[in-house]
N, C-alpha and C positions, 0 to 999 in steps of 0.2 A: 361089309356092306351087301345088301342084293343089287341084283343090275335095276332091280323097278325104285331103288333108290336113289342109286346114282344118274340114271335115266331124271332121278327129280331134281336132283342138288344141279344136274347141268340147266335146266330149263330154267330153275330156280335163279341160278347166277347169273343166266342169260338175260333171263326179265330186269334184273334187279340194272345190270349192266345198259341195258337198252333205257330206261328211268334212270339214271343219274345224265346219260348223256343228252337225254331233252329231243332227241330228234325225230322219234320217232310217236306218235301221238299214245297217249297210257294205256286208252281202251286197246286199243289195235297191239297192244305188247303186249298186257296179262290175257285179252283172250286169247291172240297165240300162243304164249303159255299152257294156258287149259288144253288146247287143241293138240299141243305135242302131248302132253299125259295124256291124251285121250288116245291119241291114233298109236303111238306107242303099247297103247294095252296097259299103263297103270294103275288107269280107272276106267272104269263103264264113261260112255257116255251120260246117263243120267248122274252118274255122281260130277262128271267134270263142268255140266251143267245145273248141277243142283241151284244155284245161290239163283239162277233166272225166275226159279218157282219158291224161294225162298221171299218172307214175306219182310225183310228187312228192306231189299227193292224199291220194292214197291211203297211201302210205307215212304223211303225216302224222298220217293219220285210224287209221292201224294200232300209232302210238308214242304216240298217247294214249289206243289201252287198254291198252295194256303200260304205262305208267307209272299207269293207275284199278289195274290188278295189284295193282304195289306199293304205292302206296300205302294199297291195303282191307288191302290182310296185314298190315302195317306193316314190310314189310320194309327201310325206313329209319332205325323207330325208333330201331335201337342204335346207331346211327353220329350221328341227328341229336339226338336227345336228351342234355339236359344236357351242350351240347356245351361249353356260356360256363365251365364250372368252377365252386369255388370260389375260385381265387386271380383276386387284379387285380382292375384297377376297369372300365379302357377295354380297353386295344389286346391283353393280351394274352387277355381273352376273345371280342374280336372276331376273334383269329387261328383262337382253339380254332373259330370258329363260320362265319368268310368260308373258310378252305379247303377244308374240307368239303362246303359249299353249292357252291362254285365248281365240285369235283373231280364232285359229282354232276349239276350242269345241263348237263356236258360233255356226258349222254347220255340225261338221263331231260328230259322235259316242265316247264321251273324252277316251270310255275305250282304245282305239288302241294306241289312244295321249298320254297317262301316260304311256301305256306300251312300247314302244317306247324311251322315257324318263328317265324310271329310270335305264337303263344301263348304257345308255349316262350319266347323271347325278354322278350315284354310283362311274364310273372311274376316271371321272374329279375329284370329291370330293379327291377321295381317292391317288391319282398320286400328289394332294399339301397339304397332311396331313392333311382336313379337315372334320369333321366329317358329312358325307350325313345326318345322322337327320337333318341338317339346311335345307335343301331342298326340301325332296321326300313330305314334307305334303305341305309346300307353291306348289308345283308342279301340287298337287292332288284338292287343294281349285284353284287356278288361272281355271282348268280344269269346276271344278263345278259352279265360277262365270260367265267363258263365256258360260257357256250353261241356262245364265237368260237372253240373249242377243236375242234373235232368237227363233221362235218356233218349230224350229226343232232341236235348243243345244241342247234338252233334251229327254228324251223318254213321263217325266212325262208334260211338255208344252204340246205335242203330242197327249197324253187324256183327258187332260183337255180343249181342245180345242174340241174334240170328244163329249167327254160329255155337253160340252155348247151348242151345236147344238142339243143334244138330247135332253138338260135343256128348250129349246126351245131359245137359245142365238145363235146369229148368232157366228161364228167360228171367232177364234182369227188370227190376223190380222200376217201377215209374224214376223214386227219388233217393235209389239201391246206391245211387253211385256217387249220388250226394254229401253223403255218408262220409267220402275221402275229399270229396270236391267239395266241399261249403270250406274246410277250414283252408285250401288251400287258394278258392279265392279270395274268403279274407284275407291272408297272410299278402298274398297277391294284390292285394289292391292295397295295402296299407306302403308295401312295397314300391307300385306305383307313386305312390303319394308324396313318396319320400324321397326316391333316387331318379323317377324321371328330369325333374331342374336340375339335376345336379349331372348326370350322367349321361344325358342324351346329348349330341351337339349342335349345337344351332347352328343346321342345318339353311341353304337358301332352297323356298320355294318355287316351283317351277315359273308362276307368275312372278315372283319375284326377280326372278334372274331374268327374263323375259324387259320389266320393267326397266332393271339395272342397265340392262346392256343396250337394250334404246334401238335394236336393228331392224328390226320390223315395225311398219308402217302400212298405212294405206291409206288410198287418194281417191278423190271422184275427177272422173272425165269426164265432159260432155260434149255429146255429138252434134258436132256441127252438123247446122243444115245446108243442106247442097253439096257437103263435101266427100272425099272418097270412100268412107264409115258409112254415110246417111243411106237407106237400103241394103244393105247388105248384111250375112247373115253373119254373126262373128267368127264363125267355121272362115266364113272369105274374106273377112278383112284381119285374118290371122293373129285376130286374141284371143283364140282357143288352148295354144301349143307355147305360150310366152315363157323363156325363162326366166325361171323362179317365182313370175308374178300369178294371180290368182284371178280371175273375173268372179268376182262373190255376191253381184247381182247387178239387174238391169231395173230403173227404177223411169218408168213412164208418164210420172203426175198421178196419174188413174190407177195405176195396179204396180205390183211391183214384182220382177223378173226371178225366181231363188229357189231351187241353185238352176243357174242358167244353162241352157245346152246348143250346141251345137249350132242348131239350125236356129235359135233365136235371130228375130232380123231387127237389126237396130235403124232405128228411125232419131233425124235429127233433131236435138231437142234432150234424148234421154239421157239420166248421168250413171253412168259405168263407174260400179265402185272397186276397185280392184286393190288388191293385197299382196306382200311381198317386200321383200328387202330396200329398205333405201335405196340404193342401187340402181336399179335398177328402174324402180319407181321416178325416181332422174333421168331414164332413158325411154319411160311410156311419155312423159309429156312434151318431148321432141317427135313424135306421130303424127303425121301430116291426118286431119279429118279429127282430132280431138283435141279438147282445152281444156285446159285445168280447170278444178273448181274452187279442190280449197285443201289442204294437208290434215290429216288426223295421226294419231295415234293407233299404233294397231287396237290397245284395249280399252278406247273408246266402243261402247256398248251402246250408241245413240243410235246404231242403223238395225230399226225393229226388224228388216227383213235378215240378215246377220248377226251370227253368235261365233262366239267363240270358246272351246271346250278342253280340255283336257281326256284324254284317255289310253290308260294303262295297255299294255301290250300282255299275254297272258300264255303261259304254255300250251296252252290249245289252238293258239291264232296262227292263221296260216301265214302272217304276215312274218314270222317268226322266220329267220335265215336268209329273207328276200329283200330286195330292193323295193321300193318306192315305185319307180317305174315296171320293175317287175311285174307285179301286183296288180299295175295300172293304178294305180290309189284315186283319183281322180275323179274318172270314170267309175270305178265300180262300188266308192264309198259316198262319190257327190260331195268330195269336201277336200281341203286342199291344207297340206301337210306345211306348218307356218315356223316349228321347230321341233327337235327331239333332244329332249331331258335324260337325257344318262347318269348316274352316279354320280349323283349333285352338280351336274353340270351341265349345259347346251352344246351337242356338238357342232364342233365346228365346220366348214367346207361343204362340199355340194350335200343336199339333202336325197334327192334321187337317187345316188348312188349310192347313200348309205345301207349297209343292212340292218336291219331292224333286231331286236335282241328283247330277247325275255326280260320285262321289269321295264323297257322304257316307255316312256310316258308323250306320248304325239301333244301339241299344240295346235289343233282345228280351226281353220274358218269352214261355216259352211252354214244352212238355216235353221230354223228353230225346231225344223221335226228329227235330225241327227239324232237324238238323243231317241224319239220314240224309234226309233228303225235300228239300232245300235246296240241298244242297251242291251237286251238281253238277248246278243248272241257270243258265239265262242270267240269274238272277233279282238274283242277287248273287254279287260277283268271288269273296267271302271270306264264310265261314262259319266263325265263331270261340267257343267257349265262354270264357264270363268264368271264370278258374281252370277250367276245366274239365280232366282227367286227361287226359295223353298216351297216344296208342293204343299197345301192347305187341304183340310179332311175332305175327303166328298160326305153327297149327303147320307152313304151307303155304308160311311165305314165303321160302322157299330157289327156288320155283320160280316162280316171276317176272323173281328176281334172276339165276337160270339162263337161264335163255330170251335176257334184256338182254344177259352175257355172250356166247352164242351169237349172237348177233344181231352183238355189236358185232366180235368174232372173225371171224366167215364174210365181214362185210363188210369189214374194213379187209384179210384177206387175197387179196381179190375169186373167194372159193369161193363166193358165191350172196352173188346183188344186194342192195339194203338192205330194196328193196319185199318179197322172194319172205320176207324171215326174217323182217322184222317181219309179215306175214300168216299166217304160219304157227302165230308167236309168238300173237298175237291168238287165234287160233282155239283153239290146247291151253287158252288161257289158259278160255276159255270152257268147253272140252270137258272140262274139268276139273274143271268147275264151281269154283273161285275169282271168277272172276267170273261174275253170272249175262248173258243176255243183252240185257238192260234195259239195267243199271249199262255193256254194255261200247258200249248202243247212246248212256248220257246221257253217258262220258266223249268221245264224238267230237265236238270245237268245232264243229258245219257250222257256224255264223257261220266258222269261220275257212274250214274246205274250199271253202266257195262264193266267198268275196274272192280265196283262191287262184286257184282255176279259170276265174273271171270273168277276174281280171287277166290271163292270159294271154291272153283275146283282144284286148284293150285297144292289150298290148304288138305284139300280131301285127298289129294295124292302123297301130303309129305303122311297124315297117318295111314295108309292105306300102303305103303312101301315100307315104312318104321324110318324113316328119315327122319320125321318127328320126334321119335323114342331116341334115333340115338343124338341128335340133338340135346334133349334134354340130358342123356348119358350125361355127356359131356361138359353141360353146364352146373349136372350134381357135382362131379367131380374136382368140375376146377374150384365152384364156390360152395359146394358141401361142410366142408371145413369150419365154414363161417355162420353155419348154421341156417335159420329159415332168413334169416331177413341176410344172408349172403345171399343163398341161393336166388329172391325175390331183385335185388340187387341187382343178379348179374341179366336176368329175365328186362328187367326197366331198360338197363341202359341201353341193350341190345336192341330194343323198342325203338328208343328215344332217338341212335343213330339209325334205325331201317328211316323213321317219319321225317329227319331230317335232308335223309335222300330221295326219298320214291314220295306216295303223296302218304298221307296219313291211313285210309282205309286197305291198301295193300298192305302197310306195314303192322294192322292192327290183324288180319285175315291170315297174314304169313306165321305171327306170331304166337299167337292162338294155340295150334294145335304144339306147340311146343312147352306152351305155360300149361296148360292142364295137362300132358304128360309130365312135365318136370315138379307138378305141384304133387303130384301123387307119388314116382321116386324119391322125394323129399318130407312128404308128409305134411306136406301145404293143403291147402282147399284149394279143390282146385278154384272154386266161386271165385274166392279173392284173386284167385292169380289172373281169372283173366277181369276182374275190375281193373286188375294194376295196369293191362294190357291195354287196356279201352284210353286210362287217364294217361300214360305215357306217351301213347300214341296220339292223343290230342292236344297235349302240352307241347305246342312247338312255337318253342321261342328264339330259335340259335339262328336263324336262317328266313330272307323271304321265299324260298323256295317249298319249304312244307309245311305251309298251310297259305291256304287262297288271298285272304283275310290279310297278308304281312304284304303279299306282293301287290295289292291293290291300295297299302299306303306308302312303297317302295318311292314308286315314282313323284305322289303329286307334297311329299314329305321333304323330297330330296338328299334322302340317304343315299348312305352307299352301303354295301353288304356285307361289311365288318362291324358298322355300327349293331345290326342283331346280336349277332355274337359276342358286342361288348356287352350288351344291356342282358342281352335274354341270359346269359348263365346263371345268373341273379333268380331266375324265376323257373330256367330247367334244373335247379339245385333246391327249391322250396317242391318243386312238382314231387321230387327222385326221394328228397325225405321223408317229404307226408304218408308220399303210398310206402315208403320201404317200412317208418315204422309204425303207420296204423294198421297198415291190410292183415298180418297176422294177427292183432289186437280184436278187429270187426269181424274177422271171418277168418275165424282159431278152427287150428285142424280138428276134425274128430277122431286120432287114431294119437 
């Protein structure tokens, strides 16, 4: 190995180690790796940051905006709402839900699709007394399977296509990956319908846990006219920092104030709505100047100014590793945490001093605008109102759907490149005021874009330093005795392992130079090897970490980490067998 190869190997190992630990943002980590190989002279600055000029990240960004337009207008609501129907217990409702989920995910970012379905499926299952854990992992897996059907199905497909061009291969055709993806999706759908009711455990959802625990209540207190609280601000009355209690709203009769600020003046006759543990509320009723109105269960959503939400904490959230007290949660988010759901149970003890973990689901109380404020932010992967009404289609819902269809048709026929079509569509949505410039900007997952663009630099270093060739030689030596199928199996298994440990986009870009080089040495078609990597990187079923939609359903479904591996190995096996079997046939070696 040359010095450049050792430097590249060291940089990649360091990047992988940091990504696995999850303490540092993936964007910062991968970008740092690209900087290292540039500073040490392994690649030029142009090569290190070639990803920022590659069409793939820009296409992904534009498609994020297009998906946001469809989500905001409720364009898919007519299709996705009430999909489960009234007949059947498990398999028929699953089929009615998974089929459209898979179809929609072939053309749209699957994150908003899953976000739309989580509250729908949860409410449906709860009203029928069924365990929601039988349904939510299948929804996530169906979204993943749908992404294997087209080049725009996942960002991974797009970045592999972009890197194929950089490696001297023709970019991926619009439906080309579907040659392998469609058989996997169809077999996977059958397996979901057959196995989900049997193999998935009957976990309790967040809402069920809270209802059965019955520990969280809300109460209304009335400010006594002329009493010690009348005329004082919330802060002066010492109602701001009550231990374990949250003043959610102040009802003046003619107006409701929510969220309540420290400087809000309380007047005689005002109705104060508090939320918190029942023992704390008992103490509240002993405070001078306040008298009790009536007791309510926390899940009574009759209050028009107060809403209850579940919010899933993702890897990019500033909450990970910190306590609610550290971040000043109430002041920052204008909401109070009523419970933390982790690994299928509610966390015991003082919530304010509990360190938040990746995948935690926070049960929040806030004003009705909480979703609008935080839905598109990195703080939460999913924000869903408990028993909230599903959005209805807006009058201009036809516009983003028409634009999406135009992008698909023009790209599939080769008349207009995906990048050009998606950028024009995104601009039209903003120009037509379907999205504001701020909403369009928030729709773009900058973290993903930076990871993609930076990983191009690491991939270039693997090529330039000869590391890809060395790794390829090792794979050929290890699996070459088993022929083309053995070499391909080695590539696919390595990609699957990386995907479960780090982001799927980074895994694909790091494995692609190795795959193309290995294909050349083993007599495989490099194009088929590249598509095999794209499929393997997207087929993430073994953990909640490997794919964003898996993490989105982790808390709401009440799952444990091991539930994914116990159920997902079947779908990983389906994907691996299909890729290894079909790729050499569909993309035969020319020599």
